[in-house]
N, C-alpha and C positions, 0 to 999 in steps of 0.2 A: 652464547649468542643467538639471536633469533633474527631472520631476515625480515626487514622493514619493507613493505609493500606498499609502492605508491599508487593510490586510487585515482587521483586527479590534481593536476596542477593548472592554476591560472597565473595571471601576473601578479596577483596580490596575495595568493593563499595556496595552500596544499593540503591535501588530505591524505593520511598514510593508515595503514593497518599495522598494528603491534600485536603480532600473533604470538603471546605468551601463555595460551591456554585458557584464557578468559572468554567468556561469552559475549555479554554486553561491555562489561567492566573488565579492566584488566586484573590480572591477580594481584597487583600491587601498584602503587603510583610510581611513575618513572619521571625523572628530571630530563629535560630536553634542552640541548644547545644547539645553535645555528652559527656555523663558522667561529665556533668558540664563546658566543655570547649567549647568556641564559635565554631560553624560549618557552620557559613555564613548565607547568605539570601536565602530564597525560595520565588520565585515569580511566579512560574508555579505550577499547581495542580499536575502534575507528576514531582518529583525532584529527583536527584540523588546526593548522597554524595560520594566523592571519597577520597582516601588516609587513607582507614580503615586498620586495622591490622588484619592478619589471625587468626582465632580461639580466637576470643575476643568477650565478652559480652559487649553491649553498652545500655545504655538507652537514646533514642532520646527524646527531649522535644521540642515543638513547641511554640514560644513566640509570643504574640501580645502585644507589649510594654512590661510590667512587668507582664502580666498575662499569665499563661500557659494555651494553648487551645487544646493542643493535646500531646500524647506522645507514644512510641511504644519502645518494647524490641527487640534488634537485636543481633543476634550471626552469626559472620562472619565464612565462610568455613574454612576449614584447606588448607594449601598450603604446598607443598613439597620442591618445589625449584623455583628460579627465575633465568631465563636465559635471560640476558642482550645481546641483538643482537649486541651491540658495541663489546663485548668479542668475537664475531663470525665473527667480520671483517667488520661489516656495519660501513660505513663512515658518512653518515647522512649529506652529504654535497651538497645533490642535484644533483650531477654530476656522482659520482661513481655508478657503477651498485651493488646495495645493495641486489639483489635478492637471490644470493646463501647463503649470510649470515643470511638473514631471515629465508628463507626455512629451511636451516640447523637448526636453532634454533627451528622451529616448528617440524621437523621431529624427534629431539633428546628430545624434552620436555617429562619428565615422566609424568605420572597420577598425576592428582591434581598440576602440575607445571604451572608457568606463564612465558610466553615468554613477555618481556619488551621491548618496543619500546620507549625509552625516547625522548626528545625535539630534532628536527633536521629536515631536508628534506632528504627523502630516495627514490632515482629513483630506480623503481622496475618493472619488468614483472610481469604477473600473479603469485599469491601465492596459495598454496593448503593447505587445513586444514586436520588434523586428529583428531581422536576421543580422547576426555579427556583433551583436550588442552585448556588454557586460555590465550588470547593475548591482552595486554594492550597497547593502544595508549595513551600515556601521554599527557597532554596539551603542546602544542607546537611541537608535532611530527606530520608531514605531509608526507604521502607517495604519491609520484608522478608517474603515470602510464606511463610506455614507450609510445611514439607517433607513432613509426614505427611499422604497422601492420604485416610486414613480419618477425618480432622476436617473434611473438605470436605463442603458440601451438594452435591446433584445437582440438576440441571435436567432434567427428563424431556423426551426428545425430541418426544413427541406425546401430547396427552391428549384424548379425545372429550368433547365436551359432554353433558350429563345428558341433552339430548333426541336425542342421536347426529346432531346435523345440522351441527356446527361442529368444527374442530380448534384446540387450544391447542398452538402449537409453541414450546417453551421452550429446549431444547437442539439442537445441531447438530454434525455431524462431517463435514468433507469433502463437504459438499453435500447430506447426508442428514439427516432429522430424528431424531436419535439423542440418547441420555442423555450428557450431559457434566458434568463437574465445573464448579462455578461459576467463572467468570472471576476474576482478581484484583480487576477493577472491573467490575461487571455492571450494566447498566441495561435495564429493560423497560418500554415504554410510557411514557417520560418525555420531557419536552420543556423547551427553555431551560435546557441546562446548560453550564457551563464548567468545565474543570479545567486549571489553569495552574500555571507557576512552573518555577523552576530545580532541583526535586528530583528523585529517582529513584524507580522502581518496579523492584525486584529480585526477579523471580520464581524464583530460586534453583534454576532447573533444574539447574545444575552441582552442587547440593548435596543433591537429591532424587533419586527414582528414576524421574522423568518420561523421562528420555532411555533408559532401559533398556527393551529390547523395545517400542519406542514404538508399533507397530503392532498389538500385542496389547491388547484392551480388558480392564482391571482395575477392576472396580466401575462405572466408567464411561469415557467418552474424555476425553483431557487437557484442562485447563482453557487458556483464552487468558489473555492479560494484560489486554485490553479487548474486552468484548463488549456491544454495545447491540443490542437486537431491538424493532423496531417504534417507533423513537424519532425526534424531530426537532429540528433546532435545536441541535446539539451541537457545541461546540468545544473541542478539546485544543490545548493551547499550550505548547510549551517543554519539556515533560516528557522526560525519559530513560527509555526501556523497556529493561530488562536481563535476559538468561538467562531467557526466557519457557519455561514446561514445553511449549508447541506453538506456534500461530500466535500472533502479537503482538497485533494489533489487528484485530478483525473487527466492523465495523458490519454489521448484518443486517436486511434490510427496514427501513430507515431512510432519512432524507432531510434535506437541508439541513445539510451536516456540513462542519466546516473542522478540519483537522490542520495545524498550523503550528508550523515550528521543532522539531519533535520529534526525537528520536535514538532509533535501535532497533539495539540490540548484543546478539550472541550469537556464540559460538564457530563458526568455519567448519564444523566437523563436528558440529554440533548437529543433531538430526533434526527436519525440518518446523517450523523457527522462521521462517516466512515474516514479512515485516514488516508489510504492510498488506493485508488481505484484504476488501474491501468486496464484500457479496454482496446482490444484488437491491436495490441502494440507488440513490437519484437526487439529483443535486446534490451533489457532493462537490469541494472544494479541498483539495489536499494540496499545501503550498508550503514550501520551505525545509527538508525532511527530510534526514536522514542515515542511511543504512542500511548496517550492515556486520553480516552474520549467516550463518545455515548453509543457506538457501533462497532462494526468490523473494523480492526485495525489496517487489515489489508483485505481487499475483496477485488479479485481478478475477475474481469468481465470480458465478454465478446459478444455483445448484443442479445437482445431479448428474443425477437423472432426475424423480423424484416431484414435488419441490419446482418446479422449472422448469416441467414440464408441467401442474401442478395451479394454481399460483399466477400464472403467466406473467409475472412481474416481472423485467424485465432490469436490470443495472447499466447507467445512462445519465448522461449530462451530468457528466462527471467531468474535471476539470483537474488536471494535475500540473504543477509548475513549480519551477525552481531547486533541485532535489534532488540529492543525491549519493549514488549506489548503488554500493556496493563488496562484493566477495567472496561473493556469492550466486550461485545458479543461473540466475536470470534478473533483468535489470533490471526490466521490466514484462511481466507474463503475463497472458493472457487464457485462462482455462480451468484445467485442463480441466473442472471442473465449471461448466458455462455453459448448461445447458439452457433457462434463461430469456432468454439472449441478454446479448451486451455491446454498446452502441451509444453514438457520440457521446463518444469519449474524445480529449483533446488534451493530449498531453505535451510540453512545450516547456523550453528552456533548462535543460538537465539534463546531468549527467556521470554515465557509467557506466564503471566501473574494475575490471578483475579478475573480471567475471562470466562465467559460462559462456556465456550469450546476452544480447542485447540486449532488442529486442521477441520476444517468445515466446507465438505463439498456438497454443493445444493443444485439440483437439476430436476426434470421432470419430462414425462411424455409430452410431445408437442416441441420441444426445443430443437430437434431435427437430426438428421444423420450426420450433419456437419459438427454437431456439438459433442465432440470428443474430448474427454478429459483424460489425459493419459501422461504417463512419466513424471508424476508428482513424488517428490522426495523430501522428507522431514529427515535431518541428520544432526546429531549432536544438539539435542534440544532439552532444556529445562522447562517444565510446567509446574507451577504451584498454584494450588487452589482454582484449578481449572475444572469447570463442571464436569464435562465430557471431552476427554483430550483428543478423540477421534471421531468424525461423524462423516459418513458418506450416505446422503440421503437422496435418493431417485424419485421419491414421491413427495418433493417440497411444495407444500401447500399455500405460500403466501400469494396474494393477489386474487381476485376472482376466479380466473381461469385455471388456478390450481387447486379447486376443491370440486371440480367437475368428477363425474363417475369414471370417464376415460382417463384422466390422471391419476385418480386415487385407487383404481381398482385394483385389488390383490390377485386377481385372476390374469392369466396370459392374455395380452392383446397381439395383434397382428404386427410383426417387425416391418416397418415401412420408413418412409422419408421423415417421418415424424419423430422416430426414436432415437434418443440419444445414446451414448456409449461411454462407459468408465472402463479404462484399461488398466494399468499397473499403478498401483499406490504403494509407496515403501516407506517404512518408519524405521531408521536405525539410530541407535545409541540415545534413546530417548527416556528420561526419568520424569514420571508424572505422579507428584504426591498430593494428597488430600482431595481425591476426585470423588464425583458422586456416581458416575458411571464409567467403567473402562473403556468402553468404546460401542458404537453403534454403526453397523454396516448394512444399509437397507438398498438392495438393489431391485431392479425389474424383473419379474418372474420369465418374461419374454427375452430379457437381455440382461444376464446376472453381471454383477461386477466381475470383471475377468481375474484380477488376483490382487490381494491384500498380502504384503510381505512386512514381517516384523520381525526385527532382529536386536538383540541386546536392548531390550525394552522393559523397563521397570514401572509397575503402575500400583500405586497404594490408595485404597479407598479410605476416605475419612470416616472415622469412628461416629461422627456425629453429622454426616452429610445431609443436607436439607433436600428433600426430593425434587427432581427436575425431570422436564420432558427432554429426552436426549437428541430427538430428531422430530422436526416439524412436520409431521405427516399424520393423516387420519389413521387411528387405532394405536397409536404410540402413547402409551400411558406415562404417568409420573413414575420414576424409580429412584431407588436410594441404595448405595453400596452394592452395585450391580455389576457383574463382570462383563466381558465382551459378548455383544449379541451380533450375529451375522446371518441374514435372511437374504437368500438369493445372490450367492457368491459362488462363482466357478471353483476357485482355489484360494486357500488360506495356507501362508508358510509363516510357522512361528519357530524362530531360533533363539533359544536363550531369552524367553519371555517369562517374567515373574508377575503375577498379579496376586496381591495380598488384601485382606480386610473386607472382601465381598461376601455377601450371604449368597450361598449356593455355587453353581459351578463356575469355573474360570472361563469356559467358552460355551454359549448357548447357540445352537445351530437349527437353521431351517431352510432346506432347499440349498444346501451347500455342497458342490460337487466333491471336493477333495480338501483335506486338512493335513499338511505335512508339518509334524512337530518334532523337533531335536531339543 
């Protein structure tokens, strides 16, 4: 028997964790029953059951053949009313503009009510959330985002209060308070929101012009698929996000968030289609997600310069579990917009496959003394065909200000209010196969990385590894079949670390204070 862990229960659905030793997928399929009736198969560790009835008690049993191996008691939430968007005038034919009908259903939904979007294709412009609403996209329901940017509302980056004592920040672009087109789904200062179901949000980035000259501002910066600002207690469960115009999910200055069993999909060549970009948020659970896209699967942010220095709000207390990351630039990235800091992040029981890098930390001089990255833990992770599984880069050179002499100098600079800090980075129980470079740790000479700890880590270089640049900084050359490189690190702890297939030494050090190897 194993303990079935309940992650979230709504009036109509429940997400559970089946800890049988699998990472993203369970070791074997399991048959489920609810109150003795068949409830389908579970093949992923984080599994969601739909079609439940409100305010009802269920006994969930997990079966391996005829043997019961787990159970849990479930009591669904109450539900006041169901508002079917078809009754509000939504056509669901993929042509008619269904925005007014769906927005009307959201706006009029009472507390503990459900907005139901049944099967069909709904052509819409950006939609806005309100507090205490539940929105269900049923299986077969697809929302198609408008492709004409001139029809989109714009969220201003910053508005000064009438008495000029406060800021109202509505829009954001890559860590700066800038005008942005409203997201597919937007929420501002809302709480107690649930969006769930087996439906699809299709941003139609492949059918619009969002991916053409993506770094040029036209009218405003590109929209997200999901953007919540100053919100709390928000859950997204089961939804598939597809073909985003830019970043997919961006919680912003928000807290107490759950993202469960989501799927994020985009072509490998789609620009800046990051999967999940929490920025200056606290208390996040991301579990059972599957990413396959054109940029970083997870990219943790905290403001580029002004927002981090002014609001001093890190992203912290974040857990990532049982996720599958494929075909992106990085599995999980911190930065480079991290001026407010990133702390207390625990990623465990995940699979990374065919990504350029695994853990990728990006910072540089100028991010500031508030830009502290500390207590980042990778535990029980499998990486397959990941170019460089571990990268900590304090000289990241993207954007024009990243290539200045001050940022890229390999000589010691004064430690002042512009200097960021990297604290403890930990890797435990990680197996990385077919890599190009085992790892690259590049700290600042005046402020070295404080500690990199590796325990029960196995790294195998691919015999035919194509050369790659492991860290994007001046002076870093293409490498292949390379061991660990550590530059400007105070302490490295290696316990039961195996590196094979590399040409040359296992660990190459420059300005490393202490190496503790067991």
